[in-house]
Z-matrix of the N, CA and C atoms (Angstrom, degrees):
N
C 1 1.423
C 2 1.545 1 106.20
N 3 1.330 2 116.58 1 -176.30
C 4 1.441 3 120.75 2 -168.69
C 5 1.524 4 117.99 3 -106.10
N 6 1.287 5 116.82 4 51.46
C 7 1.529 6 118.03 5 175.66
C 8 1.473 7 112.04 6 76.81
N 9 1.313 8 111.95 7 -155.32
C 10 1.513 9 126.40 8 -174.44
C 11 1.485 10 107.21 9 -77.55
N 12 1.346 11 117.57 10 132.92
C 13 1.454 12 121.14 11 168.28
C 14 1.499 13 115.15 12 -68.20
N 15 1.269 14 119.53 13 143.21
C 16 1.488 15 123.83 14 177.26
C 17 1.532 16 107.69 15 -83.70
N 18 1.333 17 115.36 16 98.28
C 19 1.456 18 123.85 17 177.19
C 20 1.480 19 110.30 18 -101.80
N 21 1.391 20 119.52 19 143.66
C 22 1.418 21 121.03 20 176.88
C 23 1.480 22 108.87 21 -136.36
N 24 1.356 23 118.65 22 152.19
C 25 1.479 24 120.85 23 172.40
C 26 1.458 25 110.06 24 -56.55
N 27 1.330 26 118.30 25 133.64
C 28 1.457 27 120.23 26 -179.34
C 29 1.505 28 113.90 27 101.21
N 30 1.309 29 117.47 28 -18.91
C 31 1.490 30 121.17 29 175.37
C 32 1.494 31 112.61 30 -60.57
N 33 1.259 32 119.85 31 141.85
C 34 1.435 33 125.88 32 171.14
C 35 1.509 34 111.47 33 -110.12
N 36 1.307 35 116.01 34 125.96
C 37 1.508 36 118.18 35 -174.34
C 38 1.507 37 105.51 36 -126.01
N 39 1.359 38 110.86 37 155.32
C 40 1.481 39 120.87 38 175.88
C 41 1.491 40 107.20 39 -107.34
N 42 1.327 41 117.18 40 124.69
C 43 1.485 42 119.67 41 -176.82
C 44 1.526 43 108.94 42 -95.76
N 45 1.319 44 117.04 43 166.40
C 46 1.483 45 120.76 44 -174.92
C 47 1.482 46 113.71 45 -72.15
N 48 1.289 47 115.77 46 -31.15
C 49 1.542 48 120.14 47 -175.89
C 50 1.480 49 104.24 48 -117.25
N 51 1.398 50 115.09 49 135.22
C 52 1.504 51 115.16 50 176.98
C 53 1.491 52 117.22 51 -73.29
N 54 1.290 53 120.49 52 154.84
C 55 1.446 54 125.32 53 178.27
C 56 1.575 55 102.88 54 -70.77
N 57 1.314 56 116.06 55 156.56
C 58 1.497 57 117.90 56 179.11
C 59 1.552 58 116.25 57 -56.89
N 60 1.339 59 115.04 58 -19.44
C 61 1.558 60 119.21 59 175.76
C 62 1.506 61 109.27 60 -74.55
N 63 1.358 62 117.91 61 -13.58
C 64 1.449 63 119.64 62 179.93
C 65 1.536 64 114.98 63 107.23
N 66 1.339 65 119.33 64 -16.46
C 67 1.396 66 120.65 65 -178.07
C 68 1.526 67 111.69 66 -95.32
N 69 1.343 68 114.15 67 146.72
C 70 1.545 69 115.91 68 -179.50
C 71 1.509 70 113.65 69 -118.07
N 72 1.378 71 116.14 70 17.15
C 73 1.481 72 123.19 71 178.00
C 74 1.508 73 109.65 72 -102.19
N 75 1.341 74 112.13 73 134.59
C 76 1.399 75 119.79 74 -178.00
C 77 1.555 76 111.48 75 -133.25
N 78 1.357 77 114.88 76 136.80
C 79 1.480 78 114.94 77 176.41
C 80 1.594 79 111.05 78 -100.93
N 81 1.270 80 117.08 79 136.40
C 82 1.439 81 123.27 80 -179.24
C 83 1.554 82 110.51 81 -80.26
N 84 1.361 83 114.49 82 117.28
C 85 1.478 84 117.51 83 -176.23
C 86 1.541 85 112.88 84 -101.79
N 87 1.352 86 118.31 85 -28.00
C 88 1.461 87 121.29 86 -178.64
C 89 1.532 88 107.06 87 -153.21
N 90 1.335 89 113.40 88 144.40
C 91 1.466 90 118.25 89 179.86
C 92 1.564 91 113.14 90 -120.61
N 93 1.260 92 113.80 91 149.20
C 94 1.475 93 122.79 92 -179.31
C 95 1.506 94 111.15 93 173.47
N 96 1.259 95 121.92 94 -152.37
C 97 1.433 96 126.60 95 171.50
C 98 1.536 97 110.11 96 -62.68
N 99 1.333 98 113.90 97 -36.50
C 100 1.488 99 122.11 98 172.27
C 101 1.549 100 104.80 99 -115.79
N 102 1.282 101 111.41 100 138.83
C 103 1.506 102 120.70 101 179.28
C 104 1.521 103 110.17 102 -100.24
N 105 1.276 104 117.84 103 136.49
C 106 1.495 105 122.70 104 174.64
C 107 1.584 106 108.13 105 -97.45
N 108 1.300 107 116.34 106 118.32
C 109 1.521 108 117.46 107 -177.69
C 110 1.524 109 107.34 108 -127.30
N 111 1.368 110 110.71 109 158.31
C 112 1.546 111 117.12 110 178.57
C 113 1.496 112 106.36 111 -129.60
N 114 1.314 113 111.99 112 134.04
C 115 1.527 114 123.76 113 176.19
C 116 1.516 115 104.12 114 -70.34
N 117 1.358 116 114.00 115 129.30
C 118 1.426 117 119.66 116 178.33
C 119 1.559 118 109.62 117 -86.01
N 120 1.210 119 121.38 118 1.31
C 121 1.505 120 121.56 119 173.15
C 122 1.507 121 111.65 120 -90.50
N 123 1.336 122 115.27 121 -49.88
C 124 1.551 123 116.21 122 -176.17
C 125 1.518 124 114.33 123 -119.70
N 126 1.339 125 114.92 124 -2.90
C 127 1.503 126 117.65 125 179.11
C 128 1.574 127 116.03 126 84.14
N 129 1.319 128 117.05 127 -1.65
C 130 1.468 129 118.67 128 177.47
C 131 1.534 130 111.01 129 -56.48
N 132 1.344 131 120.28 130 137.19
C 133 1.402 132 128.51 131 178.58
C 134 1.491 133 110.56 132 -113.13
N 135 1.359 134 117.76 133 130.79
C 136 1.423 135 122.36 134 -177.50
C 137 1.525 136 110.32 135 -138.15
N 138 1.294 137 118.54 136 149.51
C 139 1.515 138 125.07 137 164.16
C 140 1.480 139 110.21 138 -89.07
N 141 1.279 140 120.89 139 135.28
C 142 1.409 141 127.11 140 174.70
C 143 1.505 142 110.90 141 -135.30
N 144 1.300 143 118.71 142 137.41
C 145 1.457 144 116.04 143 179.30
C 146 1.549 145 111.58 144 -63.56
N 147 1.293 146 115.49 145 140.77
C 148 1.512 147 117.03 146 -170.78
C 149 1.486 148 113.18 147 -59.33
N 150 1.404 149 121.26 148 -39.86
C 151 1.401 150 123.87 149 179.74
C 152 1.539 151 108.04 150 -61.41
N 153 1.265 152 124.35 151 -43.73
C 154 1.466 153 127.86 152 176.33
C 155 1.475 154 111.39 153 -61.03
N 156 1.332 155 119.16 154 -39.67
C 157 1.495 156 121.01 155 -179.70
C 158 1.475 157 108.29 156 -72.17
N 159 1.318 158 121.52 157 -39.18
C 160 1.485 159 120.61 158 179.95
C 161 1.573 160 111.70 159 -63.36
N 162 1.346 161 118.04 160 -33.02
C 163 1.423 162 122.79 161 178.38
C 164 1.551 163 109.73 162 -69.80
N 165 1.322 164 113.70 163 -34.88
C 166 1.505 165 119.68 164 -173.40
C 167 1.593 166 115.43 165 -83.67
N 168 1.359 167 111.91 166 -15.28
C 169 1.485 168 114.86 167 -176.40
C 170 1.556 169 109.64 168 -68.07
N 171 1.278 170 117.18 169 126.67
C 172 1.464 171 122.17 170 177.33
C 173 1.565 172 109.47 171 -96.77
N 174 1.302 173 118.90 172 -38.06
C 175 1.404 174 123.34 173 178.70
C 176 1.539 175 112.61 174 -164.24
N 177 1.383 176 114.74 175 163.64
C 178 1.501 177 118.72 176 175.18
C 179 1.513 178 106.27 177 -96.50
N 180 1.364 179 118.66 178 127.55
C 181 1.386 180 122.23 179 177.79
C 182 1.556 181 108.13 180 -85.95
N 183 1.393 182 115.63 181 -42.43
C 184 1.373 183 122.24 182 176.35
C 185 1.573 184 111.93 183 -146.33
N 186 1.282 185 114.74 184 127.91
C 187 1.436 186 117.34 185 -178.77
C 188 1.521 187 107.14 186 -110.44
N 189 1.272 188 119.43 187 137.09
C 190 1.466 189 126.64 188 178.01
C 191 1.492 190 107.64 189 -70.17
N 192 1.385 191 116.53 190 128.86
C 193 1.388 192 120.96 191 175.91
C 194 1.589 193 112.29 192 -84.46
N 195 1.271 194 117.94 193 162.40
C 196 1.442 195 121.53 194 -177.80
C 197 1.565 196 115.43 195 -51.62
N 198 1.318 197 116.24 196 -39.36
C 199 1.441 198 120.46 197 179.25
C 200 1.526 199 113.16 198 -74.56
N 201 1.257 200 118.16 199 -25.98
C 202 1.524 201 126.31 200 -176.92
C 203 1.494 202 110.95 201 -76.49
N 204 1.360 203 120.66 202 -26.20
C 205 1.414 204 122.27 203 -176.32
C 206 1.551 205 110.43 204 -65.67
N 207 1.336 206 112.64 205 149.61
C 208 1.423 207 118.28 206 -178.81
C 209 1.544 208 105.69 207 -83.67
N 210 1.363 209 113.29 208 143.66
C 211 1.525 210 117.82 209 177.01
C 212 1.497 211 109.12 210 -73.21
N 213 1.356 212 118.75 211 144.14
C 214 1.500 213 119.23 212 177.12
C 215 1.575 214 109.05 213 -66.08
N 216 1.318 215 114.28 214 148.75
C 217 1.499 216 118.66 215 -179.46
C 218 1.458 217 113.74 216 -66.95
């Protein structure tokens, strides 16, 4: 495969398996070795190791554009 995926805060991804609430779309809230994501169906928030998340991503629903990203404080 081609290295590390480019993930950004605000991206919405579709994972391979649906959450128990039935939705499979997740918003990325925080990045690092562990990624903090929120289910768009029920609002549940979970930490998942970045490597595990990258393997589970099926597609990008929405990717944040360069102008949409928040400037660092």
